[in-house]
N, CA, C and O of each residue as an XYZ file, in Angstrom:
628
protein
N       0.837     -1.177      0.000
C       0.000      0.000      0.000
C       0.878      1.235      0.000
O       1.934      1.273      0.631
N       0.434      2.209     -0.698
C       1.179      3.449     -0.843
C       1.396      4.116      0.514
O       0.444      4.346      1.261
N       2.652      4.422      0.824
C       2.968      5.141      2.042
C       2.906      4.303      3.309
O       2.953      4.850      4.410
N       2.801      2.992      3.175
C       2.699      2.131      4.351
C       3.728      1.018      4.217
O       3.808      0.369      3.174
N       4.502      0.797      5.247
C       5.533     -0.238      5.220
C       4.937     -1.537      5.763
O       4.457     -1.591      6.895
N       4.975     -2.568      4.943
C       4.484     -3.876      5.339
C       5.649     -4.660      5.928
O       6.692     -4.789      5.288
N       5.483     -5.186      7.146
C       6.537     -5.927      7.829
C       6.306     -7.425      7.635
O       5.323     -7.983      8.123
N       7.221     -8.060      6.921
C       7.125     -9.494      6.667
C       7.949    -10.257      7.692
O       8.948     -9.749      8.202
N       7.528    -11.472      7.989
C       8.232    -12.260      8.996
C       9.384    -13.064      8.403
O      10.227    -13.583      9.134
N       9.416    -13.166      7.073
C      10.497    -13.904      6.417
C      10.544    -13.510      4.945
O       9.634    -12.860      4.430
N      11.615    -13.914      4.284
C      11.745    -13.668      2.846
C      10.650    -14.421      2.081
O      10.093    -13.897      1.116
N      10.344    -15.651      2.513
C       9.271    -16.412      1.864
C       7.941    -15.687      1.982
O       7.171    -15.656      1.022
N       7.658    -15.106      3.130
C       6.423    -14.343      3.336
C       6.347    -13.199      2.321
O       5.310    -12.987      1.693
N       7.445    -12.471      2.169
C       7.486    -11.347      1.215
C       7.297    -11.834     -0.222
O       6.562    -11.217     -0.994
N       7.951    -12.930     -0.580
C       7.842    -13.455     -1.941
C       6.427    -13.968     -2.224
O       5.892    -13.754     -3.311
N       5.831    -14.636     -1.255
C       4.453    -15.113     -1.423
C       3.496    -13.932     -1.578
O       2.550    -13.988     -2.364
N       3.748    -12.869     -0.826
C       2.912    -11.668     -0.921
C       2.992    -11.077     -2.331
O       1.978    -10.653     -2.885
N       4.186    -11.048     -2.907
C       4.339    -10.534     -4.268
C       3.568    -11.383     -5.273
O       3.013    -10.856     -6.237
N       3.532    -12.694     -5.052
C       2.753    -13.570     -5.941
C       1.256    -13.267     -5.812
O       0.536    -13.248     -6.811
N       0.793    -13.032     -4.587
C      -0.612    -12.666     -4.392
C      -0.907    -11.302     -5.029
O      -1.971    -11.092     -5.610
N       0.042    -10.395     -4.910
C      -0.119     -9.055     -5.481
C      -0.211     -9.096     -7.009
O      -0.918     -8.289     -7.613
N       0.503    -10.037     -7.629
C       0.394    -10.205     -9.082
C      -1.038    -10.549     -9.468
O      -1.564    -10.033    -10.454
N      -1.658    -11.415     -8.695
C      -3.037    -11.824     -8.960
C      -4.021    -10.718     -8.581
O      -5.018    -10.506     -9.270
N      -3.739    -10.018     -7.490
C      -4.647     -8.992     -6.961
C      -3.928     -7.652     -6.859
O      -3.490     -7.272     -5.773
N      -3.797     -6.924     -7.978
C      -3.114     -5.626     -7.935
C      -3.841     -4.603     -7.044
O      -3.291     -3.547     -6.731
N      -5.077     -4.923     -6.642
C      -5.826     -4.056     -5.730
C      -5.084     -3.864     -4.414
O      -5.355     -2.917     -3.675
N      -4.153     -4.760     -4.125
C      -3.366     -4.701     -2.895
C      -2.719     -3.320     -2.739
O      -2.558     -2.830     -1.621
N      -2.351     -2.700     -3.856
C      -1.683     -1.397     -3.822
C      -2.527     -0.304     -3.179
O      -1.989      0.598     -2.538
N      -3.854     -0.376     -3.347
C      -4.702      0.725     -2.891
C      -5.800      0.320     -1.927
O      -6.425      1.182     -1.309
N      -6.047     -0.961     -1.787
C      -7.182     -1.418     -0.975
C      -6.686     -2.183      0.251
O      -6.092     -3.255      0.132
N      -6.937     -1.619      1.418
C      -6.486     -2.224      2.662
C      -7.081     -3.590      2.920
O      -6.434     -4.440      3.531
N      -8.315     -3.820      2.460
C      -8.922     -5.135      2.670
C      -8.164     -6.207      1.899
O      -7.903     -7.283      2.435
N      -7.808     -5.930      0.653
C      -7.027     -6.882     -0.136
C      -5.615     -7.034      0.428
O      -5.086     -8.144      0.496
N      -5.013     -5.927      0.827
C      -3.646     -5.969      1.314
C      -3.555     -6.800      2.595
O      -2.673     -7.650      2.718
N      -4.454     -6.563      3.540
C      -4.440     -7.316      4.800
C      -4.697     -8.799      4.551
O      -4.032     -9.654      5.138
N      -5.661     -9.105      3.681
C      -5.971    -10.495      3.371
C      -4.777    -11.189      2.722
O      -4.394    -12.283      3.135
N      -4.194    -10.564      1.719
C      -3.068    -11.182      1.012
C      -1.841    -11.292      1.911
O      -1.053    -12.227      1.768
N      -1.670    -10.348      2.834
C      -0.566    -10.399      3.790
C      -0.663    -11.669      4.641
O       0.338    -12.354      4.848
N      -1.850    -11.978      5.128
C      -2.022    -13.185      5.944
C      -1.937    -14.441      5.086
O      -1.293    -15.414      5.477
N      -2.573    -14.431      3.933
C      -2.538    -15.603      3.051
C      -1.100    -15.930      2.636
O      -0.767    -17.096      2.422
N      -0.248    -14.906      2.523
C       1.144    -15.098      2.098
C       2.019    -15.729      3.171
O       3.142    -16.142      2.882
N       1.531    -15.811      4.395
C       2.296    -16.454      5.465
C       2.651    -17.873      5.006
O       1.757    -18.614      4.598
N       3.917    -18.272      5.060
C       4.327    -19.553      4.457
C       3.477    -20.758      4.849
O       3.143    -21.566      3.982
N       3.115    -20.909      6.124
C       2.335    -22.083      6.522
C       0.891    -22.026      6.036
O       0.196    -23.042      6.045
N       0.439    -20.863      5.619
C      -0.886    -20.730      4.997
C      -0.741    -20.890      3.491
O      -1.489    -21.636      2.859
N       0.226    -20.183      2.925
C       0.393    -20.138      1.476
C       0.606    -21.519      0.867
O       0.209    -21.759     -0.273
N       1.230    -22.429      1.613
C       1.472    -23.773      1.073
C       0.170    -24.516      0.810
O       0.183    -25.527      0.107
N      -0.947    -24.055      1.347
C      -2.253    -24.682      1.134
C      -3.050    -24.014      0.013
O      -4.089    -24.530     -0.399
N      -2.578    -22.885     -0.477
C      -3.326    -22.080     -1.448
C      -3.329    -22.688     -2.842
O      -4.337    -22.618     -3.545
N      -2.224    -23.280     -3.245
C      -2.100    -23.735     -4.620
C      -1.617    -22.579     -5.486
O      -0.947    -21.675     -4.987
N      -1.939    -22.592     -6.749
C      -1.515    -21.552     -7.682
C      -2.383    -20.310     -7.489
O      -3.576    -20.351     -7.789
N      -1.809    -19.199     -6.991
C      -2.617    -17.995     -6.778
C      -3.277    -17.485     -8.069
O      -4.337    -16.862     -8.020
N      -2.662    -17.745     -9.193
C      -3.224    -17.302    -10.465
C      -4.563    -17.942    -10.802
O      -5.299    -17.432    -11.647
N      -4.883    -19.054    -10.151
C      -6.134    -19.760    -10.422
C      -7.247    -19.430     -9.426
O      -8.346    -19.974     -9.523
N      -6.968    -18.548     -8.477
C      -7.977    -18.203     -7.478
C      -9.064    -17.318     -8.079
O      -8.775    -16.405     -8.853
N     -10.316    -17.595     -7.718
C     -11.424    -16.729     -8.133
C     -11.487    -15.486     -7.261
O     -11.769    -14.389     -7.743
N     -11.221    -15.667     -5.981
C     -11.140    -14.562     -5.025
C     -10.130    -15.000     -3.977
O      -9.790    -16.182     -3.927
N      -9.633    -14.092     -3.136
C      -8.515    -14.449     -2.258
C      -8.736    -15.676     -1.371
O      -7.768    -16.330     -0.982
N      -9.979    -15.997     -1.045
C     -10.224    -17.119     -0.142
C     -10.888    -18.312     -0.825
O     -11.381    -19.211     -0.144
N     -10.910    -18.337     -2.147
C     -11.564    -19.451     -2.832
C     -10.880    -20.783     -2.535
O     -11.526    -21.829     -2.603
N      -9.603    -20.769     -2.212
C      -8.873    -21.998     -1.875
C      -9.384    -22.638     -0.586
O      -9.105    -23.809     -0.328
N     -10.116    -21.898      0.212
C     -10.613    -22.401      1.499
C     -11.839    -23.300      1.351
O     -12.243    -23.948      2.317
N     -12.430    -23.349      0.175
C     -13.706    -24.047     -0.006
C     -13.604    -25.070     -1.129
O     -12.830    -24.908     -2.073
N     -14.400    -26.125     -1.005
C     -14.566    -27.088     -2.092
C     -15.889    -26.739     -2.775
O     -16.952    -26.844     -2.163
N     -15.823    -26.332     -4.018
C     -17.026    -25.945     -4.745
C     -16.784    -26.090     -6.243
O     -15.658    -26.287     -6.700
N     -17.852    -25.987     -6.970
C     -17.782    -26.020     -8.430
C     -18.470    -24.768     -8.944
O     -19.579    -24.448     -8.517
N     -17.824    -24.063     -9.853
C     -18.424    -22.876    -10.457
C     -19.126    -23.291    -11.744
O     -18.525    -23.924    -12.612
N     -20.398    -22.931    -11.860
C     -21.173    -23.279    -13.047
C     -21.768    -22.011    -13.644
O     -22.147    -21.088    -12.924
N     -21.842    -21.984    -14.964
C     -22.473    -20.859    -15.641
C     -23.989    -21.058    -15.598
O     -24.484    -22.154    -15.859
N     -24.717    -19.994    -15.267
C     -26.173    -20.044    -15.173
C     -26.766    -18.871    -15.940
O     -26.044    -17.980    -16.389
N     -28.069    -18.878    -16.084
C     -28.759    -17.798    -16.771
C     -28.964    -16.588    -15.871
O     -28.868    -16.680    -14.647
N     -29.243    -15.468    -16.492
C     -29.441    -14.204    -15.758
C     -30.559    -14.304    -14.729
O     -30.482    -13.678    -13.672
N     -31.598    -15.081    -15.023
C     -32.743    -15.185    -14.119
C     -32.590    -16.284    -13.068
O     -33.458    -16.456    -12.212
N     -31.485    -17.026    -13.136
C     -31.220    -18.059    -12.140
C     -30.572    -17.438    -10.907
O     -30.215    -16.260    -10.906
N     -30.427    -18.237     -9.869
C     -29.703    -17.820     -8.672
C     -28.215    -17.791     -9.028
O     -27.646    -18.835     -9.347
N     -27.568    -16.608     -8.981
C     -26.162    -16.494     -9.354
C     -25.390    -15.724     -8.297
O     -25.955    -14.927     -7.548
N     -24.065    -15.979     -8.249
C     -23.187    -15.354     -7.260
C     -22.422    -14.161     -7.811
O     -22.182    -13.194     -7.087
N     -22.038    -14.215     -9.076
C     -21.288    -13.103     -9.666
C     -21.398    -13.140    -11.180
O     -21.777    -14.154    -11.767
N     -21.059    -12.015    -11.802
C     -21.030    -11.929    -13.262
C     -19.609    -11.606    -13.696
O     -18.845    -10.968    -12.972
N     -19.278    -12.063    -14.893
C     -17.976    -11.772    -15.474
C     -18.126    -11.832    -16.981
O     -18.617    -12.817    -17.532
N     -17.703    -10.778    -17.631
C     -17.772    -10.693    -19.095
C     -19.183    -10.969    -19.610
O     -19.357    -11.642    -20.626
N     -20.184    -10.451    -18.909
C     -21.565    -10.584    -19.333
C     -22.196    -11.942    -19.077
O     -23.329    -12.180    -19.497
N     -21.490    -12.836    -18.396
C     -22.021    -14.158    -18.073
C     -22.282    -14.242    -16.574
O     -21.687    -13.500    -15.792
N     -23.163    -15.139    -16.182
C     -23.564    -15.291    -14.783
C     -23.077    -16.636    -14.254
O     -23.180    -17.665    -14.921
N     -22.540    -16.595    -13.027
C     -21.958    -17.798    -12.439
C     -22.472    -18.013    -11.017
O     -22.761    -17.069    -10.280
N     -22.571    -19.276    -10.669
C     -22.952    -19.671     -9.313
C     -21.912    -20.661     -8.804
O     -21.402    -21.493     -9.554
N     -21.613    -20.555     -7.527
C     -20.706    -21.508     -6.888
C     -21.555    -22.554     -6.187
O     -22.242    -22.253     -5.211
N     -21.510    -23.767     -6.678
C     -22.252    -24.866     -6.060
C     -21.346    -25.538     -5.031
O     -20.262    -26.022     -5.355
N     -21.813    -25.554     -3.795
C     -21.028    -26.147     -2.722
C     -21.960    -26.646     -1.642
O     -23.162    -26.382     -1.645
N     -21.372    -27.366     -0.732
C     -22.119    -27.781      0.448
C     -22.244    -26.556      1.351
O     -21.307    -25.767      1.465
N     -23.412    -26.398      1.998
C     -23.634    -25.263      2.887
C     -23.980    -25.750      4.281
O     -24.538    -26.833      4.459
N     -23.635    -24.922      5.276
C     -23.997    -25.256      6.652
C     -25.429    -24.790      6.928
O     -26.105    -24.287      6.030
N     -25.884    -24.957      8.160
C     -27.272    -24.613      8.510
C     -27.558    -23.118      8.367
O     -28.721    -22.722      8.298
N     -26.515    -22.280      8.320
C     -26.701    -20.834      8.142
C     -26.646    -20.427      6.676
O     -26.798    -19.249      6.352
N     -26.431    -21.389      5.794
C     -26.360    -21.081      4.369
C     -24.981    -20.635      3.905
O     -24.851    -20.135      2.788
N     -23.945    -20.800      4.726
C     -22.582    -20.439      4.353
C     -21.864    -21.651      3.763
O     -22.113    -22.793      4.148
N     -20.968    -21.370      2.822
C     -20.189    -22.440      2.214
C     -19.369    -23.153      3.289
O     -18.799    -22.511      4.171
N     -19.315    -24.476      3.210
C     -18.529    -25.276      4.146
C     -17.076    -25.246      3.683
O     -16.790    -25.390      2.495
N     -16.160    -25.056      4.634
C     -14.749    -25.007      4.274
C     -14.284    -26.374      3.789
O     -14.835    -27.413      4.151
N     -13.247    -26.331      2.955
C     -12.764    -27.542      2.311
C     -11.512    -28.114      2.934
O     -11.080    -27.695      4.007
N     -10.939    -29.078      2.242
C      -9.818    -29.850      2.766
C      -8.543    -29.024      2.910
O      -7.768    -29.252      3.838
N      -8.311    -28.073      2.014
C      -7.086    -27.270      2.135
C      -7.141    -26.398      3.384
O      -6.138    -26.252      4.084
N      -8.304    -25.819      3.668
C      -8.477    -25.019      4.882
C      -8.344    -25.920      6.111
O      -7.695    -25.550      7.090
N      -8.955    -27.091      6.056
C      -8.907    -28.027      7.182
C      -7.479    -28.490      7.464
O      -7.172    -28.883      8.589
N      -6.604    -28.449      6.461
C      -5.229    -28.882      6.640
C      -4.343    -27.900      7.390
O      -3.209    -28.234      7.732
N      -4.835    -26.706      7.650
C      -4.073    -25.706      8.399
C      -4.035    -26.066      9.883
O      -4.914    -26.771     10.377
N      -3.029    -25.588     10.580
C      -3.008    -25.727     12.033
C      -4.151    -24.889     12.611
O      -4.701    -24.023     11.931
N      -4.499    -25.153     13.864
C      -5.575    -24.399     14.496
C      -5.307    -22.903     14.520
O      -6.203    -22.105     14.245
N      -4.070    -22.517     14.851
C      -3.728    -21.095     14.879
C      -3.801    -20.473     13.499
O      -4.279    -19.348     13.354
N      -3.337    -21.181     12.487
C      -3.387    -20.658     11.121
C      -4.832    -20.539     10.636
O      -5.168    -19.571      9.953
N      -5.695    -21.505     10.977
C      -7.122    -21.409     10.608
C      -7.741    -20.161     11.230
O      -8.485    -19.437     10.568
N      -7.440    -19.914     12.481
C      -7.987    -18.729     13.145
C      -7.458    -17.444     12.503
O      -8.178    -16.451     12.402
N      -6.202    -17.473     12.073
C      -5.620    -16.310     11.411
C      -6.272    -16.071     10.049
O      -6.511    -14.924      9.671
N      -6.557    -17.133      9.317
C      -7.243    -16.991      8.032
C      -8.658    -16.454      8.254
O      -9.136    -15.628      7.476
N      -9.326    -16.917      9.302
C     -10.655    -16.363      9.615
C     -10.557    -14.879      9.948
O     -11.445    -14.104      9.594
N      -9.482    -14.480     10.626
C      -9.266    -13.059     10.897
C      -9.078    -12.307      9.580
O      -9.603    -11.206      9.408
N      -8.326    -12.905      8.651
C      -8.115    -12.283      7.342
C      -9.436    -12.113      6.601
O      -9.673    -11.079      5.976
N     -10.301    -13.133      6.673
C     -11.616    -13.040      6.040
C     -12.419    -11.895      6.647
O     -13.111    -11.164      5.939
N     -12.319    -11.747      7.969
C     -13.044    -10.686      8.649
C     -12.511     -9.316      8.245
O     -13.294     -8.391      8.028
N     -11.196     -9.173      8.140
C     -10.608     -7.911      7.705
C     -10.943     -7.607      6.247
O     -11.005     -6.444      5.848
N     -11.157     -8.645      5.464
C     -11.437     -8.506      4.029
C     -12.878     -8.087      3.777
O     -13.126     -7.130      3.044
N     -13.838     -8.801      4.382
C     -15.230     -8.485      4.059
C     -16.169     -8.545      5.261
O     -17.387     -8.614      5.100
N     -15.604     -8.520      6.450
C     -16.449     -8.519      7.640
C     -17.050     -9.864      7.989
O     -17.986     -9.932      8.785
N     -16.528    -10.944      7.406
C     -17.029    -12.281      7.748
C     -17.056    -12.388      9.267
O     -16.065    -12.070      9.926
N     -18.162    -12.826      9.823
C     -18.308    -12.720     11.268
C     -18.242    -14.040     12.024
O     -18.786    -14.129     13.125
N     -17.605    -15.056     11.486
C     -17.408    -16.248     12.312
C     -16.007    -16.252     12.922
O     -15.539    -17.276     13.420
N     -15.339    -15.085     12.876
C     -14.041    -14.915     13.506
C     -14.242    -14.562     14.979
O     -15.045    -13.691     15.315
N     -13.509    -15.244     15.844
C     -13.598    -15.017     17.280
C     -12.234    -14.512     17.758
O     -11.278    -15.284     17.838
N     -12.145    -13.227     18.072
C     -10.877    -12.619     18.464
C     -10.282    -13.282     19.707
O      -9.085    -13.568     19.744
N     -11.091    -13.523     20.699
C     -10.606    -14.129     21.938
C     -10.009    -15.510     21.666
O      -8.979    -15.869     22.236
N     -10.652    -16.271     20.805
C     -10.160    -17.589     20.432
C      -8.801    -17.479     19.737
O      -7.895    -18.273     19.990
N      -8.676    -16.490     18.863
C      -7.408    -16.281     18.170
C      -6.298    -15.891     19.121
O      -5.216    -16.476     19.092
N      -6.559    -14.907     19.964
C      -5.535    -14.434     20.898
C      -5.049    -15.561     21.802
O      -3.862    -15.640     22.118
N      -5.955    -16.419     22.212
C      -5.576    -17.530     23.101
C      -4.811    -18.637     22.370
O      -4.138    -19.439     23.017
N      -4.898    -18.698     21.047
C      -4.259    -19.796     20.326
C      -2.971    -19.388     19.606
O      -2.144    -20.251     19.309
N      -2.781    -18.103     19.321
C      -1.618    -17.676     18.545
C      -0.371    -17.569     19.406
O      -0.417    -17.084     20.536
N       0.738    -18.028     18.856
C       2.018    -17.752     19.491
C       2.388    -16.301     19.155
O       1.645    -15.615     18.453
N       3.529    -15.842     19.655
C       3.920    -14.437     19.448
C       4.027    -14.086     17.972
O       3.647    -12.990     17.558
N       4.540    -15.008     17.187
C       4.734    -14.767     15.753
C       3.402    -14.572     15.037
O       3.243    -13.610     14.286
N       2.439    -15.475     15.259
C       1.136    -15.350     14.600
C       0.380    -14.132     15.122
O      -0.333    -13.470     14.368
N       0.536    -13.839     16.403
C      -0.109    -12.645     16.946
C       0.444    -11.390     16.268
O      -0.314    -10.471     15.954
N       1.751    -11.346     16.041
C       2.348    -10.188     15.365
C       1.842    -10.070     13.932
O       1.611     -8.961     13.450
N       1.666    -11.190     13.249
C       1.097    -11.159     11.898
C      -0.315    -10.573     11.946
O      -0.676     -9.756     11.099
N      -1.111    -10.986     12.929
C      -2.464    -10.441     13.084
C      -2.415     -8.932     13.328
O      -3.156     -8.182     12.693
N      -1.558     -8.484     14.235
C      -1.444     -7.046     14.528
C      -1.028     -6.287     13.274
O      -1.594     -5.236     12.972
N      -0.045     -6.808     12.540
C       0.392     -6.152     11.304
C      -0.749     -6.076     10.297
O      -0.922     -5.053      9.634
N      -1.527     -7.149     10.177
C      -2.668     -7.133      9.247
C      -3.693     -6.081      9.659
O      -4.261     -5.398      8.807
N      -3.927     -5.950     10.952
C      -4.860     -4.914     11.436
C      -4.342     -3.517     11.107
O      -5.109     -2.647     10.695
N      -3.040     -3.306     11.291
C      -2.444     -2.010     10.961
C      -2.544     -1.721      9.466
O      -2.818     -0.592      9.058
N      -2.321     -2.748      8.662
C      -2.456     -2.583      7.210
C      -3.888     -2.182      6.875
O      -4.112     -1.226      6.133
N      -4.852     -2.908      7.420
C      -6.272     -2.649      7.126
C      -6.667     -1.252      7.605
O      -7.331     -0.511      6.880
N      -6.269     -0.900      8.804
C      -6.609      0.401      9.358
C      -5.885      1.513      8.601
O      -6.457      2.583      8.394
N      -4.652      1.284      8.189
C      -3.872      2.276      7.467
C      -4.536      2.744      6.197
O      -4.345      3.883      5.771
N      -5.323      1.865      5.583
C      -6.014      2.242      4.355
C      -7.081      3.298      4.622
O      -7.467      4.038      3.717
N      -7.554      3.367      5.859
C      -8.590      4.330      6.200
C      -7.999      5.627      6.765
O      -8.707      6.624      6.904
N      -6.711      5.610      7.086
C      -6.088      6.793      7.664
C      -5.474      7.694      6.606
O      -5.410      8.912      6.769
N      -5.018      7.072      5.505
C      -4.298      7.834      4.477
C      -5.186      8.418      3.519
O      -4.737      9.090      2.590
């Protein structure tokens, strides 16, 4: 982000962030994208992402789903190039997509950190701050604090 120094925990973290930035150039100006990609780039998270170039959105790797093209009058999730698409997936009792195997493969602390990233990105509200604080070691807690500063910095500048 312009005028904001992002603190990486390792060279791999920085390199992974650059790969996410290639896919999501919005990182330069949008704090929600920057904070999300900063957490996703953490090496123990990024190893579960797969090829960032194939992501539909920053957290699509967290879910098992199939994207199908549908008609304009059907139930659809997004449009692209004048076409309508729906993500078919298993849903929980609240109607939210069920997380997939790549997300499940994360450690408990990393899962909580990714949920924090989702919350910083779009306000997803199944993130529990107290649960995160109690599970993160100093390193993961610092990543969370840095992500919060990144997200907040977008609103200060």
